[in-house]
N, C-alpha and C positions, 0 to 999 in steps of 0.2 A: 818133805814136806817144808815150807820155810817155818822156824821158830817164829810165832809173832803171836797178837791177841785177835781172833777173826771175828769177821762180820758179813753179812753177806746180804744181797737186796734181790727180793724177787718182785717183779713186777712185768707187764706187758711192754711194747713196743713204744717210744716216744711219750709214754709218761714223764719223762725229765729227769732220770735215774745221774745221767754226768750229771748235769743240773745241780740238781741235789747235794752231791757233793762236793762240788764248789761249794755252794751255799756252809755247806758241814765246815769246810776246810777256813772258811773266811771267820765264820762265828768262831769257830774253835783258837784262830788267832787273837779274834777279841779279849775272849774268857783267860787266856795269857798273859794280857797285857802286864807288864809287872811285876810278872816272877822270873824272872831270867830265865826261862823256859820257851823253847821258840819251837814250832813245827818243824820238819826237816824232811823233804819228800825227794823218794828215789829220783832219777833222771827220767825214765820214762812218765812216773805218776808228774814231776813238776810239768812235762811236754805235755799231757793230756789237757793239764787244771789251767796252764798260760795258754792254751787252743780254745777252750772253753770262755774265760775272761777276754780273748782278745774279739773272739766274734761278739760278743756283749757290748764290750768295749764301743765296737763298730756299729751296733745299735745303737748307742747312746750318741756317739758324736753327728750320725744320721740323722738322729730324734724321731725314730721308727722303728718297733717292736715287733718282730715275728720269730715267736718262739720256734717256729718250725727251722729256722735259719741255723737253731745253736745245735750244732749235729749231737746223733745221740750215740750208743756204742754199734759197730759194727762188727764185733768182734770180743771173744775173753778177756776181761784184764782186770789185773790185782793195782787197788791204789796201797801201796805201801808208804806209809806215814811213819815218822818217830816223834815223841817228845825227846828233845832232848836241851840239857844246860848250853847255852850261848858259848859259842866257842870250844864246846867241848868234841875232840874226836874217837871217844869209847862210846861203847853202846849206848843206845837210849832206850826206853821205851817203845815196842814197834807197834805198829796194829795194821792188819792187812784187810781190805774191803774189796770185796768181792763185784766186779760188773760183767752180764754179758747181753746180748742181743736178746727183748724180748721173746722174739719168736723162739728161742730155742727153748722153750718153757712146752710147749707144743709139742710130743714127740714125732707126729707125722711131718711136721718142719723139720726136726733134728733129723730125721730118717733122711729128711731131702739135700744135707748139707754135709759135704763130708768134713769141715771142719768142727762144725758141731757135733758129727758122732766122736770126732780124735778128740776133744777139748769136755764132753760131756763128764765123760767119770771123775776129772782133774773139779770141776766145777761142782760136783756132787759130792765129792772128798775134802772142798774145802766148806758149803754149806754143812756138813756135818760137824765138821770142827768147829763150827761157829758159836758165840756167844751170845749173838747178837744174832734173828732175822729181820730186816728192814723191810718193809709195804710199803712202796710209795704208790697213792694213789691221786689221780687226776682229779682233781675236788667238782672242776667245772663239769666232766661228764655225771660223774653225780647229780650236780644242783638244779644241771641245766637241760635234764631230761623230763619233756614234760609229759608229749603225745605216750600212749600206750607202745607205737612203734620206738620210740625214742628210750622211754623205759628199759624194753626190753632189747636193746639194744648196749645199754649198760653191761650188761652179764659180759659179751663177748669181747668190745673194747678195754675193760678191767681185767680181763683173763681169771673169771673168778675161781672156774672150773681148776684150770694150771696153778693158778697160785697156791688155791687150797691141797692140792695135790704135793707141793713142794713144801708148803707149811707140816703136813703129815711127817714126811720124808725126815725133816729138821727136827720136830717134838720127836721120831721115834729115836732117832740118834743122839739127842739130849735124854735121851730116860734108858739108854744103856747104860749097865753098871760103869764101865770107866767113863762116864762124863754127868752120873746123876747129882754128884755132891757139887760139879763147876755151877756158875752162875748161868742162868739163861733169860733171856729178852726178850719178846716179840712189840715191833714198834711198829704201829698202825699211824704212815705219815703221807694226810692230806697235801697235796702240792698244789702252789699256783692261787692260795689263798684271798687274794688280796682284795676280791670286791666281797667277799663274807665276813671280814671282819671291821670294827672300827678303833684298834687301838695299833694301827700303824700307818696313820696316814690316807685311811680309809672312810669310807661311811658307810660300810656294811653295818647290817644289823640280824645275821644268816646264820652266825656263828652257832647256834643252837640245832637248827636245822639239816646242819652238814653235822655235827656230832652222831644227831640223829641216826642218817642215813649211812652215815660209815659203821656205827651199832648194827643196824640194820642188815646191810650189806655184808658185812666181815664175822655175824655173829655163828654161821655153820666153819668159819675157818677157827675162828675161837676156840669152839668148842671142840673141833677135833683136835684140835693142841692139845688140850684139858683131857680130850679122854687118851691120847696117848701117851699123856706124861699124868698117872695118876698117884706118882710114890714118888714124885718132887712138885716144887715150887716155878711153874712159868711167870715171868712180870710179864702183864699186858700193860702198853704205854702207848698213850694216842696223842701224837703231836703235830695240830695242824701249822705248816711251814708256809711263810711270805717267801717262796725261793728268791722275789726279786724285790720285793717291798714297794717299786715305783711304779709295777703298771697295774691298769684297770681289762678285766674283760669287757668289751664293748659288747659284745654278740659271739652267741653260740652259733652255728652256722650245722646244719647236718645233712651230709650228705650222700643222697642214696648213690649207692654200690652194690659192689658182688662178693661174695666171700669166696673162699675156694675152693666150693664145690659148686661156683656156678651160678649159687640162690643171689637173689637180692638182700642187702644190708644196708645199714646204717653208718657213717663216719661219721666222727666228730671233730668241726677242727674251729678251734676259737680266733677271735680276731680281739686283738691290744693293742691300750692306749698307754704311752707315757703319761703320769698324772702330773706332771709338771718339765719345764724346759729351763734349764738341765736337768735331767732326773739324775739323782740320790737315791744310790742302792740302800736299799733299810732289807736285809734278811731279817728275818724274826723265827722266833723257835728252832731253827736247825741245828743250832748248836746241841738240842736235847741229845743227840745221839751221840754226840762225844762224851759229854755228861753220862748217859746211859753206859757206857762202855767203860768210861773209868772207874763208874758205880762197880760194876761185874769186876774189875781184876782189886779195887781195892779190898770188897770183901773177900776176892778169893786169898788176897795178901794177910789178909787179919787172922783168916782159917789156917794159910800156910804158919803163921805165926807158933798157932798153937800146935801143929804138931810137928815142927822144923825137929827132926832127932839127932842130925849129924852135920857133922861140919864141910863147905866146901873142898872137894880135892884140890890141890895144890902143885903136885908135882906135875912137870912137864909131860910124862907120860898118861899120869889122869887127864890132864888137861884138855891133851887131843880127844881121848875118849868120852870127855865127858861135854865137848863141842859138838860130838858126832851125834852122840845119843838122841834119841825124837823122845822127847819127854812130856808132849802134851801142857795142859794148860796149868797143871802145876808145876810140872816141871818146869814151864815156863816164868808163873810167879817166883820160885826161888831163882832163880836163874837171873832176872833183870831186876829182881828188886831185894835181892838181898845183899848184890854190891859181889854176886858172885861170877857175871859175865866180865864184869871189870876186872876182877881178879884173875881170872880166865886169861884176859887178854896180855896183860900184863906180865904172866908167867909166860906165855906163848911167845911174846916179844923180847923177855928177858928184859922189859923194865925194871927203873928204878923207883915209879914212882910207888908212893907208899901206899898199903892196904889202907892206912884213915882215910886217904882222899879217895880213893874209890868208894868207900863207905860212905862221906859225905857226901859225894856225889851223886850217889841212887840213891841215900836221905833226900837230895833236894828234890829229884826226879821223881820219889813217892810223894812227898810234900804237894808238888803240881799236879797228880795224880789226884790227892786228895782235895785241895783246891778246886780243882775242876768236877768233882764229883758231889762235892758239896756244895757248889753254885746251886738256889734256889731253881726250880724249874720253872721255867714260862706260866704266867698265868693261864694258858691256853691249855697247856700238857696236864693231863692228867692218868693217874693212872686206874686201870678198870680191874 
């Protein structure tokens, strides 16, 4: 398993998980401005993000916005990103964010998909190792459900049962002895909230109603997480996100369809338009995700410094053994934030760089982590 700080998303199909990841990375880059630290993406992640940005750019140039045209996840994908000092070729601080098709949350749907059956154990392993469980919520589905039939459809469209079941598994894993002292945070992130707020170019006055609905509809899930973690603390963060910041929901259309068993059902389709031409993307509150991840790592670093009892191994053979170890969260904190990963790389490559230089780079990265972690929360964001 890749040595990194892990997070996982759990949400239904078409909720906007891929676009949320794009927004998270965009806001993180803004938070890092002027720090000398940059986000580095692996090749596959860079291609995925580039595709999503390209699709959005096409919509902007065309002057027409269709959220359905922005491609969603068709298979399991792990976004691999690193915080690295500009121009540095040595290891940075890596984060892995898991995404997968929302349909995979349904056991029956997984059973019917060979790829899902093959990859699901890998997904579950990543989720069990995740410091953060991120639950995207399509705000319009909650807010635009007016009739009893529409309100009844919300549970299926947002996958309450499947999301709650996965939250239970995550919480159980976080309460195991090997993870109990690690940080843990559950983030509820309503998406495409532009219509309901007035703090990012919109005219909405429904922030309180959105908060109330999220509290009400996800109360059961929060209670499940708390029940499964009686011996530890899990932070619950509410972070309503403007995924684009330049669009408004004009109409919510409820479409009559059938479910997997052929029974009548309702689906929701939002119709959006740009607020202005040319549009200017103004993501809001998406940076909460990276801020919370950095808070997890910084809190782990503080504890690790208190419990550090031995120096990093420095011989060639020991360096090889150390690199191959499965170290988990605490090992990752030691490996990346103590400067050991840099000393290890220098040993393996017989580099002449001084250990002092490696430690200086590690200190710069640690300072960037603390800078992000200390960024004031967006006024929208609440800890419950």
